[in-house]
N, C-alpha and C positions, 0 to 999 in steps of 0.2 A: 432628256425633259424631265424637271422635277415631281415626283409624286404628290398629288393634290388629292386633300379628303373629299368625300362628298359630304355635303351639308347634311343632310337627313341622318346617315352612318355616323358623323361626329356628334351629333344632337344624342344620339342613342348610348354610344360610349360614354359620353360625359354625365348621361344619366345613371347609367351603371355605377361609375365612378361616385356620384353623390350617395346613392343608395347604400353602396357597399362602407359610407362612413356612420349607418344606421346603426344603432344599438339593439335595434329589435332582431332576435335570430331567426324569424320567420322570412324577415326581407334577406338577411344573412344568406339565408339556404337558396332562395330564388337567385341572389347575385352568383352564388356558387354555379348553379345549375348553367345560368348564362354566359358564364365566364366559359364553361365547358365548351357551350355551344360555339361560341364566338372565335373560341381557337381554333374551329376548322376551318376558317378562312385565313389565310396567309397574311392579306394587307389588315388583318385587326393590331397585327403587332405596329404596321406603320402611325394606325390611330394613335397608338398608344405613345411612340415616341413624338409624334406631331403635339400631343397634348402637352407632353413634358418640354418640348424643347420651344415649341412656337407660339401657343397659345397664352401670351403673356397677360391676356385680359383674366384668364381664369384665376382662382386663389389658389394661393401654394400648396396648401395639403394635397389637394384635388390631383394638381400636377406630378407632385412629388409621388403619389400613390399611383398614378398612372404609370410613374417611371418603376415604381416598385412590382406591379404586376408583370411589365414585362422583363423585369430580372428574372421572376419566378417562370417567366415563359422562357425566356434564354436558357437558365438553369437547365430545365426540362426537354426543352425540343430544340436546342438551338441547330444540332447538326441535319434537321428537317427543315429547317426554313429556307424558302428558295435564295438564291444568292442575291435577287434584285432587292429582297426585303432587309438582308443581312448587310449588304453593303449602304444602303440607306441608313440602316440604325447607327450603323459605324461614323457615317460622314456627319451625323445630325450630332453623336455625340462630341467629336472632336472641334465641330463648329461652335457647340452652345456650352464647353468646358468653362467658358468665363460668366455664366449667366451673372447677372446682378444680386440674386436670392444667394445666401449660402447654402439654404435647404436644397435649392433643385442644382445647386453647382455637387453638393453631397451626393445627391442621388445620382447624378449625370456620373460622377466618379465610381460609386459602386456598382453602376450598369457596365463602363468600361472594364472594371476588374473582374466582373464575371463574365463577359466575351474571353478575356486577355485568359482568365484560367480554364475554359473549355478548351485550351490547346489552339486557341486563336492567336498567341504572340507569334507561332512561327508563320501564320498565313495573314498576319497585320502589321508586314515589316515596318511600315511608316508611321504607326503607332508612337514607340517610343521617341524615335526622332523627332517628331511633332509634337509631343509633349514637351520633351527637353526645350525644343524651340520656344513653346509657347512661355516659358519661364521669363525668357528675356522681354516679354511684354511690358511696355509701359503702364498698362493697364491692373489696377490689382485685382481685380476679380478674376481676369484670366489665368493671371501668376499663381494666386491661391488656388484655384480652381484646377489648374494643371497638377500642381503640387499635392492637391490632395487625391488628387486620381492616381498620381504616381507610387505616393506612400499606400495606397490601399494594395497597388502591384506589389510594390517590394514586399508588401507583409505578405502575400497569397504565393508568391512566384519567386521567392527568394534564391531557392535552389536552382531553377530554369535558367535564371539571371544571369548566374556564375557558371552557366555550363557552355561547352562549344555549341551546343546546339542552337543559340541564337548569334555567334559571331560574338561573344563577350561584349554585349552592351556596357556591360559596367565599367569597360575600360572609358569610355567618355561621360557614363553619369554621376561615378564618384566624384571626378574631379569638379565636374558641374555643380553636385550637392555642396559640395565644399566652398564654392564660392557664397554661396545664399547664406553660412552662417553667419555674415556679416549684414545681410540686408536690414532695411529700416524698421520694418514691419515685424513685430514680435509672431504672429501667426506663421509666417515664412519661415523664419528662422527655425521654430520648432518643427514645420513640417520638414525642412531640410535634416536637421539631426535625426528626427525620427526614419526617414529613409535610409541613411546611412547605419542608423542602429540596427537596421534588421540584418546587416551583412557582418555584423561582427561574432556572434556565436560560430556560422558556419565558415568563419576566417577566409571570406572571399578575397581571391587574389588580387583584385584592383584595389581592395582597401589596404592589405597588408603593403601595397607598393606605396600608399600614400599615407601611413599609420602616423608619421611623425606629424604632419600637417595636422592631420585630423585629431590629433591630441592636442597639439598646441591651439588650436581653434576653440576645443572645447576649453581650454583655458581661460581663453579669452573671454567665454560666455560665461564664467563660473559664476559672478555676481550679477547675471543679469535681471533687469526688474521685472521679466514676466515669468511667472511661477512655472508656466507651461515648458518654457525654454530649460528653466531650472532643473525640472524635474527630468527632461530629457537628456541633459547634460548627468545628472547623477547617475541615470539607468545605464548610458554610456559607459560611463567610467567603472561601474560595479562589473558591465560584463568584460570591460579591457583588462579587468584583475582576474578574470578566470583565464583568459585568454591570450593577453599578451603582458603579462604581470613584468616580463623583462623591460618592458618599455617604459613601465609606471615606476620602476626602482628610484632613479635618479630623482624622481620629484615625491618621493612618498612621504616626505615631512610634511610638505606645504598640502598634499593631496589629504592626509589623515586631517590636517587641521581643517581644511576645507569641509569636509564630510562631519566633522564635528559640529561646524556653524548650521550646517544645512538638516543635519538629524534634528535640529531646534528651529527648523524652519516653520513662519506663523503658517506655511500653508500645508495642509496636512498630507496631500499627494505626494510633495516634495519631501517632506520630513521621513515618509514611510519608505519612499526610492532611497534617499541615504541612508536610511536605518539599515538596508538589505548591504550594506557596503560592509557591516562589521560581520554579519552573517556570512559571508563570502569570505573576509580575510582570514577569517577564522579557521578556514578550511587549508587554508596556502601554508605551505613547511614556514614560511619567513613570519606567521603571524606573531611568535613570541618577541621575535628580534625587533619588529617595527613597530609593535605595540606597546611594550612592555613601558617606556616613557613615557606613554598617554592616558595610562588607566586612569591616572588621579583626575585628568578631566571628562575620560570616556563613561565611566564606571554614572556619576552622577545624573550625566545625561541619559543613558539608558533606563537609569531608576526611574528618572521623572516621567521618561515616556510610557512606564507601566499602569500610569494612574488611568482610570476609566476616562474616555472624554465626556461632556455633557451629553452629545449626541449618543454614545455607547449606554448611557444609562438610561435614556428615553426608549430606545431602541428594545434595551433589556428588562423594560419596565421596572427598573432598579426602585422605584417605590412602591410597588405594588409587594406586600409582603405574602397574604395569604391568596393562594390560586388553586390550591389542591381540588377545589370542586369545579374547575372551568376544564371542561372537555379539551382534546390535544385537536388542534387542526390537522389534518391529513397531511399537508405539504411539511410540517414541522418533522415528521417524522423521516428520518433521511433512509435510504431503502440500505437493506444489511445485507453483507454478503458473507456466506456460508464459506468458513474454511474447511476445503474438503480433508479428510482423514489422512494422514501422514504418519507413516509408521517410523518411530526412531527409539535411540537406543539410550539408556544412562548415561553421563559420564560424570565424570571426578566433579568439574566445576559447571554451574548452572551461568543459563546465559542473561545477558541484563536485557530489561524492559524497553521497549520503543518509547520514545518521548512524546508525549501527547502536550504540546507547549501548554496549553491550561483548560481550564473545564467550560468556556464562552463557546458552548458547542453550536447554538445559536446563530452567536455571531459568526458564520462560518467565513465571513469576508476577512481575508488578511488585512490588519490593521496595525497601527503603531504599538498598540500593546503588545499584540503577539510577537510581531517581530522583535520588538526590545526584548521580551524573554526571552525567546528562541535566543538571540545573540548573547543574551546574558548566560544563558545555558551552555552554548557550544564554548564562549570563553572561559566559563568555570573549567570546562572539560579541557581548554588548553591551558591555562594558567594555575590551575588546581589552587591551592591556600593563598597563592600569592596575590590572589585577588581580594582575600578578607581584608587585609589593613586598610584597604580602599572602600570597602563594605560596612563593617561593622559600624564604624563611627556612625552612618548614615540609618541604619538599620535601626538603633534604639530608639533614634527619633521616629522614623516612620511606624513600628509595630506597635507605639502607645501613642500614638497620636490621636488627639479628639474627633477630627474629622474622619467620618467612615472611610472615604473615597483614598484618602492618604495611607489610612491603616489598612486598607485592603492591598493596595499594590506593595506594602513592606510583606504582605504575608505572602504575595505572589513571587516578589525577589526570593524569599526564604526557598519557595520550591523549586525556582530555576536553577538556584545554585547548589540542589542537595546532592545532586550526583559527582559535581566536579570537586567540592569542597568538603565533601563528608568528613575526612578526617580532620579538618580543621575545625568545623562546627560541632565535634565532638563535645568538647570541653563545655558549650554553651547549653545543648540539648536539654540537660537536667532541668534547666531554668525556662527553656524556650517552650520543649512541649507541653508544659503543665500550660504555659500562656495560650497557645495554640488550641489545647483542648477547651480551655474557656471561652476562647471565640467562635467554637463553633454553637455556642448558645448567644452569641451576641444578636442584638435586635435587627441588625440590617441582614437580609436574607443573602445580599451578595458576599458579604464577609463571610457567613456561615458556609457558602458552598465553595468559595477559595480555601478556607481552612480544612476543609474536607479535603482537596487536592493536596494542599503540601502536607498534610501530615502523612497523607499517603506515600508520599516522596520518601519519608524519613521511615515506613513502616519495618525496614529490616533492621535498623539501630533499635526501634522499640521493643521488637521482639527477642534481641538479644539480650536485653535487661532481664531482671528478676519480672515475672508477669505481674506481681502487684504493685509495682512501680508506676508503669505507663501503660502496659497492656492492657490492662483491666478497665482502668478509668476510660482508655480510650475508646475501648469497645463499647463500653456503657454508653457513651456520649453519641459514639457514631450511630449505634441503633436507635436512639432517639432521632437522630437526624435522618434516618431510613424514613421514619414516620413523621417528618418535618411537613409544616401547612404549606411549603413552598415548592413546586414542583421543580424548580432548578437544585435545589438543596435536595431534595430526594435522589436526583438523579447524581447528584455528586458525590451524595454521602453512598449511595450503592455502588459507586465504580470503585470509590477508596475502600469501601468494605471488601470488595473482589479483591484488591492488591494485598491488603493486611491478612486475608485468608490464605492468598498464594503463599506470602512469608512466614505466617503463623503456623498452617499445617495441623500438625495435631496438637499442637499448643491450645487449639481450640473446642477440643474436646470436654473439659470439664463445663464448656458454657452453652453446650450445643442447644439444651433445652431452651435456655433463654434466647439463643440465636434464632432458633426455628421457630420461635412463638412471634417474633419481630416480623421476621421474614413472611409468614405466612398472614400476619394481620395487613400488611403491606399488600397484599394481594388484593384485599377486599377494597383498599383505600385507595389504588394508583389509576390514573388515568393511562391511556394507551401507549404511549412512548414509554413511560419508564417503566409499564410492567415487562417491557422488553428487556430493559436492563435489570429487572428484577430476576428474571430468569435466569440471566447470565451469571447474578452472584450466588444464587443458589445450586447453578451447576459447580461454578468454582469452588464451593462449600463443599460438596460432594467430592471433586477431585482432590481437595485438600484434606480431609477427614478419612477418607476412603471406607474401609470396613468397619470404622466405627461408629458410621449413620445407621449400621444394620441391627436397631434396637426396636424392637416393638413400640415403644412410646414414641421414638422418633418418626417411625415410618407412619404410624397413626397421625401425627400432626402435619406429615408433609403431604404425603401422596393424596389425600382426598382432594385438596384444593387442585393439584396439577393435573389431575385426571378430569376433576369437575372443568377445567379449561378447554382439556383433549379433547372431551365430548363436544363441549360448545364450540369449538371451531370446525368450519368446514373443510374438505380436502382441498378447496381453491385458496385457501386463505393464508396468506406468505407469514402469519404471526405463528404457522405450523414452523418455520424454521428455527426460531430461537427455541421453541417449546420442547421441539426433537431433540436439538442439541443438549438443552439443558436434562432432557430424560435421558439421554445416550449416558450423561455422567453419574445421574443418579443410579441408572441401572447395574451400571458397572460398580459403584462404591456398594449397594445395598447386597448385590451378588443373590444369593437365596433367597433374601428377603423381598426382592422385586415379584418373585413369583406370582403371587396371586394377581399380580398385573400385567403380567407379559403377554398373555393371551391377545387382549384387546388390541395393545400395543404393535404386536408382532404382524398381525393380520391387515392392520390398517397400513404399515409400511409397506408391505406386498402389495395391497391395492393400491400404493400411491407409484410405487414402481410401476406396475403392470397398465396402470392408467396412463401414466406420461410415454412408455413405449407405445402404446396402443394409439395415442395423439400423435406421435413422433411419427409412426407407420402412415396413418393418415394423412399428415403433411408430405411425405416425402412423395406419396402417390399422386395428391391432389394439391399443389401449393395454394392455388387460386382459391378452393373453396375451405379449406381448413386451416386454422392458426398454428404456428409453431408452439409447441409446447414448452413451459418454462423449465428445462431440466433441473433448476436447484431443488424442485420438490423429490425428484428421484436421488437425487445426491444425497440429500440430508435423511432420507429413510434408509438408504443405504448404510449411511455411517451410525444412523441409531441400530440398526439393525446389527453392526458390528458391535456397538456398545452392549447390546442385548446377549449376543453368542459371547464377548468375553466375560460380561458379568455372570450369566447363568451356568458358563461352561457346559458340562453336558446335559444339563438341564434343557437345554434348547433343541435338544434330539429331537423329543415329540411334535413341537412346534415344526421343525423342518419337514419331518416326516409326513405332515398332513399339509403341505402346499408346495406349490410348483417354484420355490425359490431357486433350485438349479437351474432350470429353465430359462427364468427371468436374467440369473445371472448371465448365461451363456451369453445373450444378447446385448446385457449390459456392458460386458468385457470387450464386447467391437463396437461399442458406441463412439460416433464420431468425435465427440467431445472429451478433451483429455481427461477433465475433472470426473465423469462419470466411469471413465476406466480405471482412474485412479482412487475411487472409493470403491468400485467392483472388486478391484485386488487387495483391497483390506480385508474386504468382507471375505473373500475365499479363503485369506489367509486364517483370518480367525474362525470361520465353518471346519477349515482342515484341523485347526487346534480342538475345535468343540465337540465335533459329531464327525470323525473322518468318513465312518462307514457310510455317509449318505455322499460324499464327496467323490468317493474311490470310481464310482462306475463313471465319472465324466472325465476324469485324468486323460485319458487317450485324447478327447475332445479339446480338453483345456490348454493342454501343453503348448502347442503351437502356439495357440493364441499368446500366452504369456513369453513366449520366446520371442515374438513379432514386437513385444513390447517394451523390448530391453533396449529403449533406444534414447541414450541421455539428453536427447534435446530436450524430451518432454521430463523433467528430472522425477517429480514426484511420481508420476504414474510409472517410470522405470523402477523406481525407489520401492514402491509396495510389489508390483511385478515380481523383482527380486525378493524381497521378503516372503512373498505367498510360496516362491520357488523352494525357499529353504526349509520352510514349515513343512510343505509336502513330501519332499525328501524326508524328512525325520520320521513322517508317518510311513512312506511307501517302502523305506529300507531296500533291500537289494533289488526289489522291483523297479526301481527308479530307472535302471541300467538303460533301459530301451531310449529314454527322455535326455540323458546327458549331453547326447550329441546336439541336442535341438538350443540347448540354452549355454554351455559352457563357453565355446569360442566368445559369445556376446560378452559374459561375465570377466573372462580375462583382459576383453580390450578395454571395456569402460575400467578395471582396477587401474589399468596402466595410462590410462586418460591423464593429459596435464588439467591443473582446474577442476576437477571434480568435485562438487560438493563433497564434505564430510560427511554427512548422514549417507550419501548415496554409495560413499566408499566404504563404510562399515558394513551398511547391509551388503554390499558385495562380499565382502571379505567374509562374514558369516554365512552366505549361501555356499561358497565355493569350499568353506570349510568343511560345511555340512554335506553337500554332495560328495566330497573326498572321503567322507565319515562313513557313507553308505556304499557308494562304489569307488573303492580307492584303486582299482585296477585302472577304470576309466580316467580317472582325473590326476592321477599321481604322476603319469609321464610328462604333465605338463608343469609341474611343479617349478621348473624355474624358470618358466614365464610369468610366475606372479607371487614368489615367496617374498621378495624383499617389499612391495607396496602392501602385500597381505599383513606383514610383521607390523610396517609403520601406521598402516590405518587401526589396526585394533590395542595398540599398545595403551591408548587412552581411556579405553573402554572399562565399567566398572566389572567385578566379576558378576557373573548373573549364568544364566540357562543358557542363553544365545551363545555367549563366549566361550563357556563350556563346551558345547557339542562341537563349535567351530575348529577348537584346539583340538579336541581328539581325533578331529578328521585331520586336522594337520600330520598330527602324529602319525596315525596309522599310515597315510601316504609318505612319509618320511621313511617308514621302514618298508614301504614297497619300494621308492627310488631315493634312496640315501643320497645319491650323486645329486639330485636336482637341487639340493639343499647346499653343497659344500660350498659355493663360492659366497652365499649370502649368510654365512652361520651366526656372524654378530648380530643380525638382524633378529635372528631366532633366538638367541641369547636375551636380547633386548627386551623381546614381547614374551618371552617367558617371565623374566624379571618382574613384567607390568601385575603379575598374580598375586594378589593380597595373601590369601589361603583357598587353594586348588582342591578339590575332592582328595582324598588320598590316594585312589586309583590313577587320577590325572597325574598328581605329582610325581609317582611312582613312572608314569610315561615320559615326562620332562627328563627325569633322573637316567633313565636308561638311556636316554637320548644323547644327552649330554656327555656321558661317562663313556660311551661307545664312541662317539665323535672324539674325546681326549684319549682314549687307549688306541685308536687309528693312526691319530698324528702323532704319539709318542710324547712323555712329560717336557722334553725342551721346546717342542714346536708350540706345543699348549701354554707353555708359559711365555714363548714371542706373541702369541695370538693374542692372550689375554692381557697383553701388557697394554692393547690397543683400547681396551675397555674405560669408561669413565670409573672413579673411583667407586661411586654410587652401586653401578653394577657389578662390579669386581666384588662389594662387600655381600651383596643380597646374593649372587650366585653361589660364592661359597658359604654365605650361612645356611642357605635353602637346601644346596644340592651338594656341597663339599666338592667343588670344581673351582 
């Protein structure tokens, strides 16, 4: 017998659905309470499905809402529904998937996939066969509704569908979908492609077996009159490029011609999907070979796509020139993520920057302009200067164009190619850079902001020229832009200035007074969002000029506004994050100059750590009564304490003595969150260097925790723990002996692991060397197990204190266990040769080891041995050590 509603109950449910569409918050709250009550009655869900599928007299929004409330119930309580209720819901869904209303069909589709993703695909075996059967219906609505539901299931459960758990339903589903590529309705064709597309990236077996049919069918639809179909075709081809390029290579020429056309499609969604093709192909090894003949067509198309569309300009308020007085709305401010402190070593070569495709942060949505710019950037990196013959003729016309939108896109093009085509651009820069600096005072805000970004991409070259030629004029203009009346320009200028600071470093010292005046003036001027970027520019300035900032007049300018902000912000305010990061850089740079300000800053950091730990404890004991704390507050505070310890050195002693930081640190080092442990080990290392007497009493408790954290699955935690162990060893000396066994086995294992990140390898090698230096008898017997990777990981490090202590350790260990190094002696020779100027006594240690090895094997064997050396190494050893 079919379930029937009680008339009075039905009216009650309908009234509830009507009320829930009311904008009044009081009514909304009553509705919520009512819903919770009704959820106590199992057949409430029957009423909901009944309204959705049977009450055709009701208006569609009410019926759809009934289905969406049911969907939420299914999501939350499906396991607890009586069998009769869930069966009724399932049967109603399948019987009505072809409802005449598109809205109701879509709602039923959502409901079906929600039930399916609740693990019900296994217990609802008739679902997929029945939906696939309904595809054959003569009735368009039934076919479209079933396809809509199938597409949602394919999106939500693609992995399950390709597994043995369900007896591989794709074996019949994929051939079925492929038949519908030829359907007369564009909506159905579009569904069919979208369903198959879900299985490309996962390389579903059933699709791989039908791959050629699939590709042929896509080609047939290539010029479909429906935009949604063309979009799905482009999306499929882009994914196939990643997964089955072998199948596309025979058609590559016509495929490229097709994508060139589609990238100019009148429909924005199609052109964006097609533009992804260039980004994807640029990452394929065959890119150069297949694209070089097409650059002449492709480059103008990409460049053309880099113009703002009319919609973009409206969204960006491109006609609003002055908005600096308008407060920011809170949702404009993206959440900031604090990057926890990781200890790294100085290298010979510095790494490049990440590419931020351009400065329209508030247009977070990926669009044709961004995609075209990103594609041009990647292609510039592939083709280098070979791109320029196709670009330069266009650029001239763009950069000096009277229409600001065109001129703006030209400046973006220039920025996008900066990385890949730098060599070829150098001859033109003496003319271009002054033109860009002029654009910084253009009357259109969007031109001024993009000029900031593009100039920052050429900062490296600007700094390499005599300062008066470009650096000084660029800096002068950028500082004016930091005080622009437009918020977007302020933001772009601040970010660009931070990049310039990183490149110029101490070149900025002569202008510090002028720079600080501007940055401090901006403090009083900026709205909320840009204030956060300003902190970053100040922090980067401190990192770049270092101790040169430690002058009374500079401190007098900079510190009062920073401390005023610091006092203004509450402990719960997330704006503390960027301010703490900024102060950390400032404290490190000012060193003793920060002393007058350190007490309140130190105390507050300790309080933040203490509050967070207390809140975490309450939450762990009573999760129902307390909220989980935001541990970022604790992480940022620990990092600022590290900055203080590093900057103030032994001056931090008094502060540590008067606080319970060591007790707090003991808890933080055992926190469940890896980032908290990572920052606590960094602080432990910095305190060890700054005031070891306060750390020493805790070593017996701390060492086992450090040993447990030598787990390379958490790379940064492991890295900082390793570094801290090395610093502790240098302070403990021979007293380190009882603890070597707790940490050495893990360190030796890590240094021998394949694919260990470079930073971790280097820190591990340094710490092994330092342990060997203080406890050679304990470490030297293991020499043979680590000497080769030890040598190769330290040969690229610059001469510094850490490298010095590690190499002393190796030399001491070789004296204890010379046999341990014999088989890998050539690696030791190479590592010794990586020193530019070792201290005299270290050079003597190297000299003795090299000569005693040579004396032991004899002249003739040494000759044979040294013939394996590369010429550079031979020369270096002969010149420095006479061997």
